[in-house]
C-alpha positions, 0 to 999 in steps of 0.5 A: 522534487515536490514537497509531497514527493519528498514527503512519499519518500520519508514514508517509505524509508520509515515503512522499511525501518519498521521492520528493523524495529518490531518493538516500536511497529505500532507507533511507527504504523501510527506515524505512517498512518498519520502522514499519509493522512496529511499528505492525502488532506493536502492532495486529496487524489494522490494515488501513491499515499493511497496505495501506500496507505492500503499497504500499511493497513494491510501489514496490520492486518486490517485488510477491509481498510486496506482493499478500500484504499487500494480500489480508490487509487484503482478508481483514480487510474493508477497503473502503479505495479504495486497497486495491482500486486498489493490488491492481490495481496489484500484479497488472499487476506479476505480469503477471495477465491483465486480467480478474483485476484489473478486478473491483478497479478497479470496485470501487475506483470505490464505495469512499472512500479512508482519508486514512491510506493511500496509492496505489502508484506506477504508470507504465503506459509500464513495463509 
């Protein structure tokens, strides 16, 4: 496994820990964004890093930034299940019409999840 993959695994672990450490939510998010920025500096076309960056921004409520990151991963050709699910989640957060994001959910059904990415938090009761 290469160094970038190891770093992405660590990002995924840290992301999971932020739910257990809500008192440090902002600091952990800052660390995640910084690490993902560093990964993208080393590998500017790493779709897993863009997907994870979009996911972190989504979880922070910064849906415009999240959407831009996820769209970039899509343009780079990612077919990761989490990309399509996260795009739908972000579009819900942006107040888009269901017809605009249902296609992403349908596409996700036929895709595999990249083990180096994670899904954004979605609370259907919050909408």
